[in-house]
VOBA-1610 file (N, C-alpha, C; in pm, whole numbers, padded with zeros to 5 digits, always signed):
BEGIN
Met+08817-15196+01108Met+08676-15198+01072Met+08661-15254+00931Ala+08559-15321+00909Ala+08540-15384+00780Ala+08494-15286+00677Ala+08548-15299+00558Ala+08505-15218+00449Ala+08381-15278+00391Ser+08305-15196+00316Ser+08185-15245+00252Ser+08220-15353+00153Gly+08134-15456+00148Gly+08157-15563+00052Gly+08269-15655+00093Gly+08311-15654+00222Gly+08415-15744+00266Gly+08552-15709+00214Gly+08578-15583+00188Gly+08706-15541+00136Gly+08811-15531+00243Pro+08926-15472+00213Pro+09036-15463+00310Pro+08998-15377+00430Arg+09054-15412+00545Arg+09025-15340+00668Arg+09151-15270+00719Ala+09133-15154+00776Ala+09245-15079+00831Ala+09197-14995+00946Ser+09289-14956+01031Ser+09259-14863+01139Ser+09370-14761+01146Ile+09333-14637+01168Ile+09432-14530+01184Ile+09469-14525+01331Val+09591-14564+01363Val+09633-14571+01503Val+09695-14440+01551Arg+09743-14359+01458Arg+09798-14229+01497Arg+09764-14128+01388Arg+09718-14014+01431Arg+09684-13904+01340Arg+09763-13782+01386Leu+09869-13750+01314Leu+09964-13649+01358Leu+09941-13518+01283Glu+09919-13413+01359Glu+09906-13279+01304Glu+10021-13194+01358Phe+10063-13097+01280Phe+10180-13018+01314Phe+10143-12869+01309Pro+10174-12795+01416Pro+10139-12652+01420Pro+10203-12576+01304His+10126-12488+01246His+10173-12398+01140His+10225-12475+01018Thr+10171-12594+00996Thr+10212-12675+00881Thr+10090-12705+00796Asp+10086-12649+00677Asp+09972-12668+00587Asp+09989-12789+00496Val+10112-12823+00462Val+10138-12936+00373Val+10256-13016+00427Val+10258-13144+00393Val+10375-13229+00418Val+10407-13296+00285Asn+10510-13246+00218Asn+10540-13301+00086Asn+10626-13427+00092Cys+10689-13455+00209Cys+10758-13582+00228Cys+10782-13602+00377His+10790-13729+00417His+10814-13761+00557His+10890-13893+00565Ala+10950-13920+00682Ala+11020-14047+00702Ala+11030-14074+00851Phe+11001-14200+00890Phe+11017-14247+01026Phe+11147-14326+01037Thr+11209-14323+01155Thr+11316-14418+01184Thr+11257-14557+01200Ser+11342-14658+01197Ser+11292-14795+01202Ser+11217-14825+01332Asp+11256-14758+01441Asp+11186-14779+01568Asp+11073-14679+01590Glu+11050-14591+01493Glu+10943-14491+01493Glu+10958-14388+01606Arg+11078-14376+01662Arg+11099-14278+01768Arg+11119-14138+01713Leu+11172-14128+01593Leu+11195-13999+01530Leu+11120-13992+01398Leu+11066-13874+01371Leu+10995-13846+01248Leu+11051-13719+01186Ala+11085-13727+01058Ala+11130-13609+00984Ala+11026-13574+00880Ile+10991-13447+00871Ile+10897-13402+00769Ile+10951-13278+00700Cys+10904-13256+00578Cys+10930-13130+00510Cys+10796-13063+00482Pro+10775-12942+00532Pro+10648-12873+00513Pro+10642-12793+00383Gly+10705-12846+00279Gly+10702-12777+00150Gly+10794-12658+00143Thr+10897-12655+00230Thr+10993-12544+00231Thr+11134-12602+00225Glu+11233-12517+00253Glu+11372-12561+00254Glu+11414-12620+00389Asp+11323-12622+00486Asp+11355-12670+00620Asp+11307-12813+00641Ile+11371-12880+00738Ile+11333-13016+00779Ile+11302-13011+00927Ala+11183-13055+00965Ala+11143-13058+01106Ala+11160-13198+01161Ile+11226-13209+01275Ile+11247-13337+01343Ile+11156-13343+01465Phe+11080-13452+01477Phe+10987-13469+01587Phe+11024-13594+01666Gln+11014-13581+01799Gln+11029-13695+01889Gln+10892-13753+01916Ser+10880-13884+01901Ser+10751-13949+01917Ser+10727-13987+02062His+10605-13961+02111His+10562-14000+02244His+10430-14076+02232Asp+10387-14134+02342Asp+10261-14208+02341Asp+10142-14118+02309Asp+10151-13991+02351Asp+10038-13902+02332Asp+10057-13807+02214Gly+10157-13830+02130Gly+10176-13746+02014Gly+10323-13730+01980Val+10356-13619+01917Val+10493-13590+01880Val+10531-13450+01927Glu+10660-13431+01950Glu+10712-13303+01994Glu+10827-13262+01904Arg+10818-13142+01850Arg+10926-13095+01763Arg+11049-13062+01846Thr+11163-13120+01805Thr+11287-13100+01880Thr+11390-13019+01804His+11389-13029+01672His+11489-12956+01593His+11430-12915+01458Val+11486-12809+01402Val+11460-12770+01263Val+11595-12764+01194Leu+11612-12849+01093Leu+11738-12857+01021Leu+11734-12765+00900Ser+11827-12671+00896Ser+11825-12568+00792Ser+11962-12560+00724Lys+11973-12624+00611Lys+12093-12614+00528Lys+12058-12589+00382His+11946-12645+00340His+11904-12628+00201His+11855-12486+00177Thr+11863-12443+00053Thr+11819-12309+00016Thr+11693-12310-00070Gln+11650-12428-00113Gln+11525-12442-00186Gln+11449-12563-00131Arg+11331-12588-00183Arg+11240-12688-00127Arg+11305-12825-00119Val+11289-12889-00003Val+11336-13026+00016Val+11240-13121-00056Thr+11295-13213-00134Thr+11214-13302-00216Thr+11216-13447-00171Gly+11309-13484-00083Gly+11316-13623-00040Gly+11383-13637+00095Leu+11333-13733+00176Leu+11389-13765+00306Leu+11394-13916+00321Ala+11499-13967+00386Ala+11508-14111+00410Ala+11602-14136+00528Trp+11561-14229+00614Trp+11645-14273+00726Trp+11714-14403+00688Ser+11838-14419+00731Ser+11907-14546+00713Ser+11879-14636+00832Cys+11913-14764+00817Cys+11896-14858+00928Cys+11992-14826+01041Arg+12088-14736+01017Arg+12186-14697+01118Arg+12154-14562+01182Gly+12034-14508+01154Gly+11990-14386+01218Gly+12036-14257+01155Lys+12089-14263+01033Lys+12130-14143+00962Lys+12016-14096+00871Leu+12002-13966+00862Leu+11900-13906+00777Leu+11965-13843+00655Val+11910-13870+00537Val+11958-13804+00416Val+11845-13721+00360Ser+11879-13604+00309Ser+11781-13514+00248Ser+11834-13466+00115Cys+11743-13438+00022Cys+11781-13380-00107Cys+11685-13267-00138Ser+11726-13182-00230Ser+11651-13058-00250Ser+11660-13010-00395Glu+11569-12920-00426Glu+11571-12856-00557Glu+11693-12765-00575Asp+11766-12739-00467Asp+11886-12656-00478Asp+12008-12734-00527Arg+11986-12860-00572Arg+12089-12948-00631Arg+12184-13006-00527Thr+12145-13004-00401Thr+12233-13057-00297Thr+12166-13171-00221Ala+12248-13244-00148Ala+12202-13347-00056Ala+12288-13340+00069Tyr+12229-13369+00184Tyr+12302-13369+00312Tyr+12271-13498+00386Val+12372-13546+00459Val+12353-13656+00553Val+12359-13598+00693Trp+12256-13625+00772Trp+12242-13569+00906Trp+12262-13680+01010Glu+12343-13648+01113Glu+12367-13745+01221Glu+12343-13677+01355Leu+12270-13746+01443Leu+12243-13696+01577Leu+12367-13715+01665Gln+12412-13607+01727Gln+12532-13610+01809Gln+12500-13638+01955Ser+12602-13669+02031Ser+12584-13702+02173Ser+12532-13583+02254Asp+12558-13461+02207Asp+12511-13343+02279Asp+12368-13305+02240Gly+12305-13385+02155Gly+12167-13357+02115Gly+12154-13276+01989Gly+12264-13227+01935Gly+12259-13151+01811Gly+12271-13241+01689Trp+12255-13181+01572Trp+12263-13255+01446Trp+12380-13204+01363Gln+12461-13296+01314Gln+12573-13262+01228Gln+12536-13292+01084Ala+12557-13194+00997Ala+12525-13209+00855Ala+12652-13228+00775Thr+12652-13327+00687Thr+12765-13351+00598Thr+12717-13334+00454Leu+12780-13242+00383Leu+12741-13217+00245Leu+12784-13333+00156Val+12696-13372+00065Val+12726-13478-00030Val+12781-13417-00158Glu+12891-13473-00207Glu+12948-13426-00334Glu+12863-13481-00448Leu+12748-13418-00466Leu+12649-13471-00558Leu+12682-13439-00704Arg+12744-13324-00727Arg+12779-13278-00863Arg+12658-13282-00956Ala+12547-13229-00905Ala+12422-13230-00982Ala+12402-13097-01052Pro+12385-13096-01184Pro+12362-12970-01255Pro+12218-12921-01244Arg+12127-13010-01201Arg+11987-12972-01188Arg+11932-13025-01055Ala+11805-13003-01033Ala+11743-13035-00904Ala+11750-13183-00871Ala+11762-13212-00741Ala+11751-13349-00690Ala+11606-13372-00652Leu+11549-13484-00696Leu+11405-13505-00685Leu+11363-13612-00584Cys+11449-13711-00557Cys+11411-13820-00467Cys+11537-13884-00412Val+11523-13954-00300Val+11638-14015-00236Val+11594-14141-00164Ala+11684-14241-00157Ala+11653-14367-00089Ala+11781-14431-00039Trp+11780-14478+00086Trp+11893-14551+00143Trp+11889-14696+00097Ser+12006-14756+00082Ser+12013-14900+00058Ser+11973-14972+00186Pro+11916-15092+00177Pro+11873-15164+00298Pro+11985-15189+00398Asn+12110-15206+00351Asn+12220-15230+00446Asn+12276-15101+00505Gly+12229-14986+00460Gly+12264-14859+00520Gly+12400-14804+00485Thr+12469-14860+00386Thr+12602-14811+00351Thr+12602-14712+00236Arg+12497-14711+00155Arg+12489-14622+00039Arg+12348-14567+00027Phe+12335-14460-00049Phe+12203-14411-00084Phe+12207-14361-00228Ala+12090-14349-00286Ala+12079-14304-00425Ala+11992-14179-00431Val+12027-14090-00524Val+11953-13965-00544Val+11911-13957-00690Gly+11781-13941-00714Gly+11730-13923-00848Gly+11737-13776-00888Leu+11786-13750-01008Leu+11817-13613-01051Leu+11735-13571-01172Ser+11711-13441-01180Ser+11646-13385-01299Ser+11736-13389-01421Ser+11865-13412-01398Ser+11960-13422-01509Ser+11956-13558-01576Arg+11853-13639-01543Arg+11822-13765-01611Arg+11910-13882-01571Asp+11984-13869-01462Asp+12067-13978-01414Asp+12048-13995-01264Val+12119-14091-01206Val+12108-14123-01065Val+12247-14116-01002Ala+12255-14057-00885Ala+12380-14052-00810Ala+12376-14158-00701Val+12464-14258-00711Val+12478-14358-00607Val+12592-14311-00516Cys+12561-14286-00390Cys+12655-14218-00300Cys+12709-14313-00193Tyr+12837-14303-00166Tyr+12904-14384-00065Tyr+12997-14294+00015Tyr+13037-14341+00135Tyr+13123-14260+00220Tyr+13269-14291+00189Glu+13344-14188+00155Glu+13486-14201+00124Glu+13566-14165+00250Glu+13626-14268+00311Glu+13698-14248+00437Glu+13816-14153+00422Lys+13882-14156+00308Lys+14003-14075+00292Lys+13974-13926+00298Val+13859-13886+00248Val+13827-13743+00245Val+13715-13707+00342His+13666-13809+00417His+13559-13788+00515His+13440-13716+00451Cys+13393-13772+00342Cys+13287-13707+00266Cys+13205-13814+00192Trp+13079-13783+00167Trp+12995-13868+00084Trp+13016-13830-00063Val+13048-13928-00143Val+13085-13906-00284Val+12983-13976-00373Ala+12952-13916-00486Ala+12851-13970-00577Ala+12916-14031-00700Leu+12859-14142-00743Leu+12896-14206-00869Leu+12771-14213-00954Lys+12774-14152-01072Lys+12656-14143-01157Lys+12631-14275-01229Val+12502-14311-01234Val+12458-14435-01296Val+12342-14406-01389Gly+12342-14470-01506Gly+12229-14462-01598Gly+12218-14329-01668Lys+12131-14327-01766Lys+12101-14205-01839Lys+11963-14220-01902Ser+11862-14168-01832Ser+11727-14172-01884Ser+11707-14058-01983Lys+11591-14057-02046Lys+11560-13951-02141Lys+11490-13833-02074Ala+11460-13847-01945Ala+11392-13741-01871Ala+11427-13755-01723Ala+11371-13667-01641Ala+11404-13662-01499Ala+11369-13792-01427Val+11454-13831-01333Val+11431-13950-01251Val+11350-13907-01129Thr+11229-13961-01117Thr+11135-13917-01015Thr+11111-14018-00903Ala+11161-14141-00918Ala+11134-14243-00818Ala+11250-14341-00809Leu+11275-14393-00687Leu+11385-14485-00662Leu+11340-14594-00566Ala+11400-14713-00580Ala+11378-14821-00484Ala+11496-14917-00491Trp+11544-14960-00374Trp+11653-15056-00365Trp+11599-15197-00350His+11667-15290-00414His+11637-15431-00394His+11683-15471-00253Pro+11616-15567-00189Pro+11656-15607-00052Pro+11801-15648-00038Thr+11865-15693-00146Thr+12006-15730-00139Thr+12099-15611-00143Ser+12048-15493-00172Ser+12127-15369-00187Ser+12216-15370-00311Asn+12196-15466-00400Asn+12281-15476-00520Asn+12210-15433-00648Tyr+12082-15399-00639Tyr+12008-15354-00756Tyr+11926-15232-00720Leu+11912-15143-00817Leu+11841-15017-00794Leu+11739-14996-00905Ala+11613-14978-00866Ala+11507-14950-00962Ala+11482-14799-00969Thr+11462-14749-01089Thr+11436-14608-01110Thr+11311-14591-01195Gly+11239-14482-01172Gly+11127-14444-01256Gly+11146-14301-01301Ser+11110-14271-01423Ser+11135-14137-01476Ser+11017-14090-01560Thr+11023-13964-01600Thr+10915-13905-01677Thr+10926-13937-01826Asp+11018-14026-01863Asp+11022-14076-02000Asp+10943-14206-02016Arg+10863-14238-01913Arg+10774-14355-01911Arg+10849-14487-01893Arg+10972-14482-01845Arg+11050-14605-01827Arg+11073-14636-01680Cys+11066-14764-01649Cys+11111-14817-01520Cys+11231-14906-01550Ile+11346-14873-01492Ile+11471-14942-01523Ile+11535-14991-01394Val+11587-15112-01397Val+11661-15169-01284Val+11808-15180-01324Tyr+11896-15121-01243Tyr+12040-15122-01268Tyr+12111-15215-01170Asp+12218-15275-01217Asp+12309-15349-01130Asp+12401-15249-01062Val+12393-15240-00930Val+12479-15147-00854Val+12551-15225-00744Asn+12607-15339-00780Asn+12676-15425-00685Asn+12780-15346-00607Glu+12771-15355-00474Glu+12856-15273-00388Glu+13003-15312-00397Glu+13033-15441-00404Glu+13172-15485-00411Glu+13238-15435-00539Leu+13169-15445-00650Leu+13226-15397-00776Leu+13245-15246-00774Met+13156-15177-00705Met+13165-15032-00700Met+13282-14985-00616Leu+13301-15045-00500Leu+13402-14997-00407Leu+13543-15045-00440Gln+13554-15148-00524Gln+13688-15191-00565Gln+13760-15082-00642Asn+13688-15014-00727Asn+13745-14903-00804Asn+13633-14806-00837Pro+13601-14714-00744Pro+13486-14625-00763Pro+13496-14539-00889Arg+13617-14508-00933Arg+13630-14422-01051Arg+13599-14497-01180Ala+13618-14627-01179Ala+13589-14707-01298Ala+13544-14846-01254Pro+13422-14857-01203Pro+13373-14987-01154Pro+13370-15092-01264Gln+13394-15215-01225Gln+13393-15324-01322Gln+13249-15358-01362Glu+13237-15410-01481Glu+13108-15459-01526Glu+13071-15583-01446Pro+12941-15606-01420Pro+12825-15540-01482Pro+12772-15421-01404Phe+12853-15355-01320Phe+12805-15240-01244Phe+12749-15134-01341Gly+12629-15088-01307Gly+12565-14983-01387Gly+12491-15033-01509Glu+12497-15162-01536Glu+12428-15215-01654Glu+12279-15233-01626Val+12199-15217-01731Val+12053-15231-01720Val+12018-15379-01711Gln+11943-15416-01608Gln+11897-15553-01590Gln+11753-15572-01635Val+11670-15470-01612Val+11530-15473-01651Val+11492-15336-01703Ser+11416-15332-01812Ser+11366-15206-01867Ser+11222-15227-01910Glu+11131-15148-01852Glu+10988-15165-01878Glu+10925-15032-01920Asp+10831-15040-02014Asp+10751-14925-02054Asp+10635-14913-01956Ala+10628-14800-01885Ala+10525-14781-01784Ala+10397-14722-01840Gly+10396-14679-01964Gly+10276-14624-02025Gly+10256-14476-01999Ala+10315-14422-01896Ala+10309-14280-01862Ala+10425-14252-01768Trp+10443-14124-01732Trp+10556-14097-01643Trp+10536-14168-01510Val+10648-14208-01449Val+10646-14294-01331Val+10650-14209-01204Asn+10553-14234-01115Asn+10547-14161-00989Asn+10612-14234-00873Ala+10617-14368-00879Ala+10672-14445-00767Ala+10714-14583-00814Val+10816-14638-00749Val+10861-14776-00773Val+10886-14841-00639Ala+10879-14976-00635Ala+10900-15047-00508Ala+10932-15192-00536Phe+11020-15249-00453Phe+11047-15393-00453Phe+10969-15455-00337Ser+10928-15581-00355Ser+10865-15654-00245Ser+10970-15691-00141Pro+10929-15726-00019Pro+11026-15751+00088Pro+11132-15856+00055Lys+11097-15960-00020Lys+11193-16063-00058Lys+11254-16038-00196Gly+11210-15933-00264Gly+11269-15898-00391Gly+11213-15971-00511Gln+11106-16048-00494Gln+11051-16123-00607Gln+10975-16034-00704Phe+10908-15931-00650Phe+10821-15849-00733Phe+10873-15704-00740Leu+10852-15644-00855Leu+10883-15503-00876Leu+10754-15433-00918Ala+10716-15329-00845Ala+10595-15253-00876Ala+10634-15114-00923Phe+10565-15063-01024Phe+10584-14924-01066Phe+10449-14863-01099Leu+10431-14742-01048Leu+10303-14671-01056Leu+10317-14555-01153Ala+10238-14557-01258Ala+10244-14454-01360Ala+10129-14355-01344His+10138-14246-01417His+10039-14140-01405His+09913-14168-01488Asp+09900-14289-01540Asp+09780-14326-01614Asp+09682-14405-01528Ser+09698-14398-01396Ser+09611-14468-01301Ser+09621-14620-01314Arg+09736-14668-01357Arg+09760-14811-01363Arg+09880-14847-01276Ile+09873-14965-01217Ile+09986-15019-01143Ile+10034-15142-01216Arg+10164-15151-01233Arg+10225-15264-01302Arg+10318-15336-01205Ile+10302-15468-01194Ile+10383-15547-01103Ile+10445-15662-01181Lys+10577-15670-01174Lys+10653-15768-01252Lys+10714-15872-01159Asp+10694-16000-01194Asp+10756-16109-01121Asp+10897-16128-01177Leu+10998-16095-01099Leu+11135-16096-01147Leu+11190-16237-01163Thr+11124-16336-01103Thr+11171-16474-01121Thr+11146-16523-01264Gly+11062-16452-01338Gly+11035-16490-01476Gly+11137-16436-01574Gly+11237-16363-01526Gly+11339-16309-01614Gly+11306-16168-01661Pro+11402-16100-01722Pro+11383-15960-01761Pro+11277-15939-01868Asn+11245-16042-01944Asn+11149-16026-02053Asn+11009-16074-02017Ala+10988-16116-01894Ala+10856-16161-01852Ala+10759-16044-01851Ala+10635-16070-01887Ala+10533-15965-01890Ala+10493-15926-01748Ala+10464-15799-01730Ala+10417-15749-01601Ala+10265-15752-01596Asp+10211-15781-01478Asp+10067-15771-01458Asp+10029-15623-01453Val+09924-15587-01526Val+09876-15448-01530Val+09737-15443-01469Val+09721-15362-01365Val+09592-15348-01298Val+09549-15202-01307Arg+09430-15181-01356Arg+09380-15046-01374Arg+09297-15002-01255Trp+09321-14880-01212Trp+09239-14816-01108Trp+09155-14709-01176Arg+09024-14710-01152Arg+08935-14620-01223Arg+08928-14481-01161Gly+09011-14457-01062Gly+09016-14326-01000Gly+09132-14245-01054Leu+09181-14154-00970Leu+09292-14067-01007Leu+09425-14140-00988Pro+09533-14089-01046Pro+09662-14160-01041Pro+09717-14172-00899Phe+09805-14270-00883Phe+09876-14289-00758Phe+10009-14214-00762Ser+10050-14161-00648Ser+10177-14090-00638Ser+10277-14162-00547Ala+10232-14262-00472Ala+10320-14333-00378Ala+10263-14471-00352Gly+10350-14561-00305Gly+10304-14696-00275Gly+10412-14774-00204Ala+10372-14886-00141Ala+10466-14970-00069Ala+10409-15111-00058Phe+10497-15209-00066Phe+10458-15347-00038Phe+10439-15362+00113Val+10327-15418+00153Val+10302-15446+00295Val+10306-15596+00320Gly+10361-15667+00227Gly+10377-15811+00230Gly+10431-15853+00095Glu+10474-15978+00084Glu+10531-16021-00043Glu+10427-16020-00155Arg+10300-16037-00120Arg+10196-16044-00222Arg+10081-15947-00193Cys+10114-15836-00130Cys+10015-15733-00101Cys+10079-15596-00115Phe+10011-15505-00183Phe+10067-15373-00213Phe+09964-15266-00183Val+10008-15156-00121Val+09922-15042-00091Val+09968-14923-00176Ala+09874-14861-00246Ala+09904-14743-00329Ala+09812-14629-00287Ala+09861-14506-00301Ala+09783-14389-00263Ala+09827-14271-00348Gly+09741-14171-00357Gly+09777-14055-00438Gly+09669-13949-00441Phe+09623-13917-00561Phe+09536-13801-00579Phe+09392-13824-00534Asp+09354-13949-00508Asp+09221-13976-00453Asp+09218-13960-00301Cys+09333-13942-00239Cys+09343-13908-00096Cys+09317-14024-00001Phe+09309-14147-00051Phe+09294-14263+00037Phe+09372-14380-00022Pro+09419-14473+00062Pro+09497-14586+00013Pro+09408-14692-00054Val+09470-14763-00149Val+09404-14870-00221Val+09494-14993-00213Val+09433-15111-00192Val+09509-15234-00174Val+09501-15321-00300Phe+09616-15374-00340Phe+09626-15472-00448Phe+09690-15598-00389Arg+09648-15713-00438Arg+09706-15837-00388Arg+09714-15939-00501Gln+09800-16037-00481Gln+09811-16145-00579Gln+09717-16259-00541Ser+09641-16304-00638Ser+09547-16414-00616Ser+09551-16504-00739Ala+09571-16634-00716Ala+09577-16733-00824Ala+09681-16696-00929Gly+09793-16641-00881Gly+09903-16610-00971Gly+09890-16479-01045Arg+09783-16402-01020Arg+09763-16274-01088Arg+09740-16165-00985Trp+09793-16047-01013Trp+09768-15932-00926Trp+09635-15869-00964Glu+09559-15829-00860Glu+09427-15773-00883Glu+09397-15667-00778Leu+09298-15585-00809Leu+09252-15483-00715Leu+09172-15550-00604Tyr+09211-15523-00480Tyr+09139-15577-00365Tyr+09034-15477-00316Gly+09067-15348-00317Gly+08970-15247-00279Gly+09033-15131-00206Ala+08955-15024-00193Ala+08998-14906-00119Ala+08987-14934+00030Leu+09083-14886+00107Leu+09083-14909+00251Leu+08974-14828+00319Asp+08907-14892+00410Asp+08805-14827+00492Asp+08859-14814+00633Ala+08855-14691+00686Ala+08905-14668+00822Ala+08796-14617+00913Gly+08671-14651+00884Gly+08565-14615+00977Gly+08451-14539+00915Val+08478-14450+00821Val+08372-14378+00752Val+08350-14444+00618Glu+08228-14479+00587Glu+08198-14555+00468Glu+08241-14479+00343Pro+08338-14531+00266Pro+08382-14461+00146Pro+08285-14482+00032Ser+08284-14390-00061Ser+08204-14407-00180Ser+08265-14515-00267Pro+08183-14587-00346Pro+08236-14696-00426Pro+08343-14652-00524Thr+08327-14537-00583Thr+08424-14490-00680Thr+08449-14343-00659Pro+08563-14291-00705Pro+08589-14148-00693Pro+08485-14063-00764Ser+08431-14111-00877Ser+08331-14032-00948Ser+08204-14019-00864Asp+08162-14128-00796Asp+08047-14120-00707Asp+08073-14024-00593Arg+08198-14026-00543Arg+08231-13936-00433Arg+08222-13790-00476Arg+08266-13763-00598Arg+08260-13625-00647Arg+08115-13581-00666Lys+08030-13672-00716Lys+07889-13638-00735Lys+07823-13610-00601Asp+07853-13694-00501Asp+07795-13674-00370Asp+07842-13543-00308Ala+07971-13514-00325Ala+08024-13389-00270Ala+07958-13269-00336Ala+07936-13278-00465Ala+07875-13167-00537Ala+07731-13144-00493Ser+07662-13253-00457Ser+07521-13240-00420Ser+07502-13184-00280Arg+07602-13198-00192Arg+07581-13157-00053Arg+07670-13042-00008Gln+07744-12985-00100Gln+07827-12871-00064Gln+07773-12746-00132Ser+07760-12641-00056Ser+07717-12514-00112Ser+07834-12447-00181Phe+07801-12343-00257Phe+07907-12270-00325Phe+08003-12207-00225Asp+07949-12157-00114Asp+08034-12094-00014Asp+08130-12194+00048Glu+08083-12317+00073Glu+08172-12419+00128Glu+08282-12454+00032Ala+08246-12467-00095Ala+08347-12500-00196Ala+08449-12389-00207Arg+08402-12264-00203Arg+08495-12152-00213Arg+08585-12146-00091Ser+08530-12173+00027Ser+08611-12174+00149Ser+08716-12283+00144Arg+08677-12400+00093Arg+08773-12509+00083Arg+08884-12473-00015Phe+08849-12407-00124Phe+08949-12366-00222Phe+09046-12267-00161Arg+08995-12178-00077Arg+09080-12077-00015Arg+09159-12132+00103Gly+09126-12254+00145Gly+09202-12314+00254Gly+09152-12282+00391Ser+09031-12221+00401Ser+08980-12186+00533Ser+08927-12306+00609Ile+08895-12414+00536Ile+08858-12539+00603Ile+08983-12621+00619Gly+09030-12634+00741Gly+09159-12697+00764Gly+09152-12847+00761His+09270-12908+00773His+09276-13053+00778His+09219-13102+00909Gly+09182-13229+00909Gly+09124-13287+01029Gly+08983-13237+01055Gly+08914-13188+00951Gly+08781-13136+00968Gly+08678-13245+00978Lys+08548-13204+00973Lys+08439-13298+00985Lys+08348-13285+00864Asp+08275-13392+00836Asp+08184-13388+00724Asp+08051-13328+00769Lys+07950-13336+00684Lys+07822-13271+00711Lys+07758-13321+00838Asp+07776-13449+00871Asp+07713-13509+00987Asp+07798-13498+01112Gly+07910-13425+01105Gly+07994-13408+01222Gly+08087-13524+01248Val+08102-13615+01152Val+08191-13730+01170Val+08333-13688+01133Pro+08432-13712+01220Pro+08569-13673+01187Pro+08617-13741+01059Ala+08691-13665+00978Ala+08749-13723+00857Ala+08848-13831+00894Thr+08863-13931+00809Thr+08955-14039+00840Thr+09083-14027+00759Trp+09076-14049+00630Trp+09196-14036+00548Trp+09223-13890+00518His+09320-13866+00434His+09358-13729+00400His+09249-13659+00320Asp+09248-13527+00327Asp+09156-13452+00242Asp+09231-13373+00135Asn+09355-13417+00107Asn+09429-13365-00008Asn+09525-13475-00052Thr+09596-13452-00159Thr+09680-13554-00221Thr+09777-13617-00122Ile+09785-13750-00125Ile+09884-13823-00046Ile+10017-13820-00121Thr+10122-13776-00053Thr+10251-13754-00118Thr+10349-13867-00099Thr+10348-13931+00018Thr+10441-14041+00045Thr+10370-14150+00123Cys+10421-14272+00106Cys+10365-14389+00173Cys+10481-14482+00205Gly+10494-14523+00331Gly+10608-14605+00370Gly+10570-14715+00467Leu+10639-14828+00456Leu+10615-14942+00544Leu+10683-14918+00678Leu+10613-14955+00787Leu+10667-14942+00921Leu+10680-15082+00983Ser+10702-15086+01113Ser+10717-15213+01182Ser+10583-15285+01192Ser+10588-15409+01232Ser+10466-15488+01244Ser+10380-15436+01358Gly+10247-15446+01339Gly+10154-15402+01441Gly+10111-15518+01530Thr+09997-15502+01594Thr+09946-15603+01685Thr+09870-15711+01609Asn+09876-15834+01661Asn+09800-15946+01605Asn+09827-15969+01456Gly+09952-15949+01417Gly+09989-15975+01279Gly+09955-15866+01181Ala+09902-15753+01230Ala+09869-15642+01140Ala+09996-15576+01088Val+09987-15518+00970Val+10099-15450+00908Val+10078-15299+00920Arg+10182-15228+00960Arg+10174-15084+00979Arg+10239-15010+00862Phe+10177-14901+00821Phe+10237-14814+00721Phe+10195-14671+00751Ser+10268-14577+00695Ser+10239-14436+00720Ser+10220-14363+00588Thr+10140-14257+00594Thr+10117-14172+00477Thr+10127-14026+00519Ser+10165-13941+00425Ser+10162-13797+00448Ser+10094-13732+00329Gly+10041-13611+00350Gly+09965-13549+00243Gly+09977-13398+00241Leu+09921-13341+00136Leu+09921-13196+00120Leu+09819-13128+00210Asp+09753-13206+00297Asp+09666-13149+00399Asp+09739-13124+00530Gly+09871-13153+00533Gly+09951-13129+00652Gly+09947-13239+00755Leu+09894-13356+00719Leu+09882-13467+00814Leu+09981-13578+00784Val+10018-13651+00889Val+10086-13779+00877Val+10000-13881+00952Leu+09963-13989+00884Leu+09880-14094+00943Leu+09960-14222+00956Val+09945-14289+01070Val+10002-14423+01089Val+09885-14521+01093Cys+09889-14621+01007Cys+09775-14709+00987Cys+09816-14855+01009Glu+09720-14934+01050Glu+09740-15078+01063Glu+09644-15148+00968Leu+09700-15232+00883Leu+09622-15309+00786Leu+09600-15448+00844Ser+09477-15485+00863Ser+09445-15614+00922Ser+09483-15726+00827Pro+09529-15841+00880Pro+09568-15952+00795Pro+09448-16016+00726
//
């Protein structure tokens, strides 16, 4: 459906709700979208099998002892999870239908905050509160996943993204820095205890202006995006070299917490405003394209939306919403079903291509929903 003013168009093709789940703090689909893993803000991981008419929970994976903070599927069908309990596990589906968990030798003194598989599926990285990153690989001799620490930020590492070549790793941290490290796999595996240079060396270092909530590489690796808590998105053209200036685009709403490239020159960001926003490159510069419309006319700005909400909600409704008695998937005053999330969007990920050239992506939020959306070309 068309957005007001000819803005970006999107349709929600799947709206997934989960029984007894109030929040989804992270989620991940397999590449074929047959399996979905979510964390409902606890130490458990729920695995769902996807069907045409919805999803069915098949397993609950319970190994962590504190809240799970990150989930990611590899291109080879392995699931990795990390948690505030300082551990990470790699999960594999067995022929008998069960799941085998392999503990990662993370050697983390503090909480693990985020995780991401390399595009080739041989390694993954874990961002740590101890201000460094664990790049993990499988050691055949000991049949275990082993971590090699990379970098040293001044604060916790909150975001990770792999370059499409799997040889570079971007990190974002609460010290306001976005850093890209050389993590060449050949140099690493030749001598994991003492990798040769330039392994682990900083290739790009950018001031994000505020703590970093998300980072992402474009599909071909030309652009690096990092989303800071100052409601600005910065996108750097890496072909200009490490010292090239990044384009800075300001969003007048609340900060973004997640984002993904849905094309080489198109980026979707989402966060505390509860709906996705599209940015695109035009005439060599990145600019705001607009908030996505999925059927219900959005307000022009978050401030207008708050004013409208204040004018049409009674005190009792506001109090009920605060107490959580108005659940997700509710309706507005006119009985129109809600479209996007009604609480903070926590994760955003690119999926397979949709119909007629549309691009698919998924979001999850603190309202307990997972949405699968198609962005029209």
